[in-house]
ROBADREN-885795 format. One line per 2 residues: their letters; for each residue z negated, x negated, y negated of C-alpha. Coordinates in steps of 0.1 Angstrom, whole numbers. Example, Ala and Ser with C-alpha at 12.3 -4.5 7.8 and 13.67 -1.06 7.14 Angstrom:
residues 2
AS = -78 -123 45  -71 -137 11
END
This chain:
residues 386
MA = -189 -512 209  -199 -543 190
ET = -172 -569 185  -178 -603 202
QK = -166 -637 194  -146 -640 226
AN = -115 -618 230  -112 -596 260
TR = -78 -609 272  -73 -583 300
II = -77 -553 277  -56 -569 248
IA = -28 -575 273  -31 -540 287
LA = -29 -526 251  2 -547 245
LV = 17 -532 277  10 -497 263
HF = 29 -508 232  57 -522 253
TG = 60 -490 274  63 -466 246
DF = 86 -487 224  108 -498 254
YA = 122 -463 255  123 -458 218
AF = 145 -489 217  172 -471 237
IN = 184 -451 207  200 -477 184
PL = 222 -495 209  235 -461 222
LP = 244 -449 187  281 -461 190
LL = 285 -441 222  267 -411 207
VE = 289 -413 176  320 -412 198
KL = 307 -385 221  294 -361 194
SL = 317 -372 165  288 -382 143
TL = 291 -393 107  272 -423 93
TQ = 251 -398 74  241 -381 107
VG = 234 -416 121  210 -422 92
LI = 195 -388 98  188 -396 134
AG = 170 -428 123  151 -410 96
IS = 139 -382 118  129 -405 146
RF = 109 -426 121  93 -395 106
FA = 79 -383 139  72 -417 153
FI = 54 -431 123  48 -407 94
IQ = 26 -384 114  6 -414 127
PS = -22 -410 101  -29 -375 115
AG = -29 -389 151  -52 -417 139
YI = -76 -392 123  -79 -371 155
AD = -82 -402 176  -111 -415 155
HY = -130 -383 163  -124 -379 201
HT = -131 -403 229  -100 -397 251
RL = -71 -416 266  -48 -386 259
FV = -33 -404 229  -31 -440 242
LG = -15 -429 275  -1 -394 269
GP = 19 -407 240  40 -432 260
FL = 44 -406 287  63 -383 262
AV = 85 -412 252  93 -420 288
LF = 100 -383 295  123 -374 266
IP = 140 -405 251  161 -410 283
LV = 175 -375 280  196 -385 249
GV = 223 -395 273  228 -359 285
AH = 225 -342 251  257 -323 244
SF = 250 -313 208  236 -329 177
AL = 207 -304 176  197 -312 212
LL = 200 -349 205  176 -345 176
LF = 152 -324 197  149 -351 225
IS = 145 -379 200  119 -359 180
LG = 97 -351 211  99 -387 223
SI = 91 -400 188  60 -377 186
GS = 48 -395 218  52 -428 200
AM = 31 -416 171  3 -406 194
FH = -4 -440 210  1 -464 181
PT = -30 -457 160  -55 -456 189
SA = -42 -486 207  -39 -507 175
GM = -74 -497 165  -87 -508 199
VS = -72 -543 195  -97 -554 168
TY = -126 -541 189  -117 -565 217
AG = -102 -593 196  -134 -613 190
SR = -128 -641 164  -90 -640 168
PG = -80 -608 150  -46 -621 138
FS = -36 -636 171  -48 -606 191
MS = -29 -582 169  2 -604 172
IF = -1 -602 210  -3 -564 207
NM = 26 -564 183  46 -586 207
GG = 45 -558 233  63 -535 209
TL = 87 -561 195  96 -574 229
AF = 103 -539 240  127 -535 212
GV = 143 -568 223  147 -561 260
GP = 151 -523 257  185 -524 241
LF = 198 -550 266  185 -530 295
IA = 200 -497 284  233 -514 275
YF = 237 -529 310  225 -497 326
VQ = 249 -475 308  278 -499 313
FF = 273 -498 351  261 -462 356
GL = 273 -443 326  256 -425 297
EA = 248 -394 317  227 -415 342
SP = 202 -425 315  174 -400 327
WT = 170 -422 358  154 -448 336
MI = 122 -427 335  112 -442 369
VG = 102 -476 352  80 -459 326
IF = 62 -436 350  53 -466 371
LI = 39 -486 341  18 -456 329
FV = 3 -453 364  -7 -490 362
LY = -21 -487 327  -42 -456 337
RI = -62 -479 360  -69 -506 333
VP = -71 -491 297  -106 -481 288
LP = -117 -451 267  -113 -458 230
FG = -145 -459 208  -148 -437 178
EG = -155 -451 143  -184 -429 133
LG = -163 -407 111  -172 -375 129
GL = -179 -346 106  -157 -359 78
GF = -124 -342 69  -91 -359 67
VG = -94 -369 31  -131 -378 36
SI = -123 -400 65  -97 -419 44
RQ = -122 -423 15  -149 -435 39
AL = -126 -460 56  -110 -475 25
GK = -138 -473 0  -133 -498 -29
VW = -105 -517 -12  -80 -489 -15
RA = -59 -507 -41  -55 -538 -20
VA = -46 -517 10  -21 -498 -10
LI = -5 -531 -21  -2 -543 15
WA = 13 -509 23  39 -512 -4
VM = 50 -547 9  51 -533 45
VL = 73 -503 34  99 -525 17
RS = 100 -549 47  104 -520 70
FV = 132 -504 50  152 -536 52
SQ = 146 -544 89  151 -508 100
SF = 183 -505 80  197 -536 97
LT = 186 -525 132  201 -490 127
FL = 235 -500 113  242 -534 129
PV = 253 -517 162  278 -496 143
YY = 289 -525 122  295 -548 151
AR = 312 -520 171  337 -517 143
EG = 342 -555 144  352 -553 180
YS = 320 -564 198  313 -549 232
LV = 283 -527 240  266 -556 259
SI = 273 -580 230  257 -556 206
GT = 227 -551 229  224 -589 230
II = 225 -592 192  198 -565 188
AL = 177 -581 216  178 -615 200
FT = 169 -600 166  138 -583 180
VA = 127 -609 206  127 -635 178
GA = 104 -611 159  80 -611 189
LS = 79 -648 189  74 -652 152
GL = 47 -626 152  27 -647 176
IA = 32 -678 154  24 -658 123
GH = -8 -644 138  -20 -678 150
LS = -13 -694 116  -30 -665 97
DR = -63 -671 116  -61 -707 104
VG = -46 -707 69  -49 -671 58
YK = -24 -643 53  -7 -650 20
PV = 9 -684 29  25 -668 60
FF = 37 -638 40  53 -660 14
TA = 71 -682 39  84 -654 61
HG = 96 -632 33  111 -661 14
LA = 132 -672 43  141 -637 55
TP = 166 -632 27  188 -662 34
SL = 186 -656 71  199 -620 67
FL = 228 -633 45  237 -657 72
LL = 238 -629 98  264 -611 77
LL = 284 -642 69  287 -660 103
QG = 311 -649 130  318 -656 166
RW = 290 -672 187  271 -681 155
VY = 263 -643 152  237 -647 180
VS = 220 -677 163  219 -659 130
AF = 206 -627 146  177 -647 161
LA = 169 -664 127  171 -631 108
GF = 148 -613 132  124 -643 133
FI = 116 -641 96  120 -604 87
LA = 97 -592 116  71 -620 115
TL = 46 -602 92  44 -568 109
PL = 11 -576 128  -4 -593 97
GV = -3 -562 75  -22 -543 102
SM = -49 -570 108  -53 -577 71
AQ = -59 -541 64  -84 -538 92
EL = -104 -567 78  -104 -551 44
AP = -114 -517 58  -133 -523 91
RG = -143 -486 94  -117 -461 107
KS = -95 -488 124  -72 -462 140
MV = -67 -446 106  -60 -479 88
SS = -37 -490 116  -18 -458 113
LM = -13 -463 76  1 -499 81
MG = 19 -496 114  28 -459 111
LA = 30 -446 76  44 -478 61
FG = 69 -485 90  79 -448 91
TG = 84 -445 53  107 -475 54
GM = 125 -460 83  129 -426 67
MT = 147 -443 39  175 -453 63
PL = 195 -421 55  199 -435 20
TG = 215 -466 36  238 -444 57
MA = 249 -424 26  256 -456 7
AD = 275 -470 37  297 -438 38
QF = 306 -445 2  309 -483 1
SI = 311 -493 38  283 -509 58
RP = 287 -546 50  282 -546 12
VL = 252 -522 15  235 -546 40
FF = 243 -575 17  224 -557 -11
LA = 194 -549 11  192 -585 23
AG = 177 -595 -10  147 -571 -5
PL = 123 -595 13  127 -622 -14
LT = 119 -596 -41  86 -586 -22
TA = 72 -620 -29  62 -607 -64
LI = 40 -581 -47  27 -607 -22
AL = 14 -628 -50  -10 -599 -59
LP = -25 -596 -24  -61 -607 -20
GR = -69 -641 -5  -83 -649 29
QR = -108 -623 39  -128 -640 67
END
């Protein structure tokens, strides 16, 4: 399908809702970690392993899903993926062993890997002349899910108990039924007949160095943000905050990222990508320091600011890579949104191991400097592509 100048708002919003549905359930895991630690007597290393494995299945295998999606015209990936997340993630509340917990999280995370490349690749097809803003709307669906998901599950578990979590499947099943009537078949990228390596070569061509540089920036950003999202619930639980308060902190962190993603996408269509990258990453480090320094009600303000800056550039990495390599959009999206995000997430066990040795707070202080250091790589990124 040829791209037009006018964005198809209905389909862009539907794809954002696909993103929301799958990530809404994936967002249940982090706020439930304090309860799972208590129920199953988990160590911080095991907590990091949970995060690492979930990121591996949710993101690292996305390039394979993107490769398959580019070769077959089917909605199995874009709708079947969220269905797996809806089916298995709520079962973590009834897991009675660490192995069973990892199984449920792994199966749900595989579902997450299935829909991300296809749906993200479809965004640019229907984005018209607003690729940055359209991708930010799509990204807002996932980021908003990680904002309201923790709050929803925190209140749900507080009133009905951890064992009642499977009942939350009802919401997701309804959303998938609605999406089935709206989301169209994805269009392939003309890569049929090429192998996995051949598809990557054809999609990236001579721009592979620039794409690799964007990927490195996105990996480092992901490592810092995922480490904070994983260990802040445990940190604040030890500081005496309630489950609802922790869910609110995580919600503010991620909802702020949804808002900043929209602003960043709009600005990138006007002034280019690099200025937005510089601003967001430069301000992310002091905001993360404030999150660890402030106490009381100021924690909620600092959580919003930290999430606002550290999550702002997530959609920009995807849309920038798609502009550099317009062929194989699902494949390129999977490299930026999947492989990069997942590689950073898989590094969270290192954060857990360090936290077991030195405690959580100093380790997070050390990681907070990461976004500022990435500005050296951002300086090497290519200028505005359109």
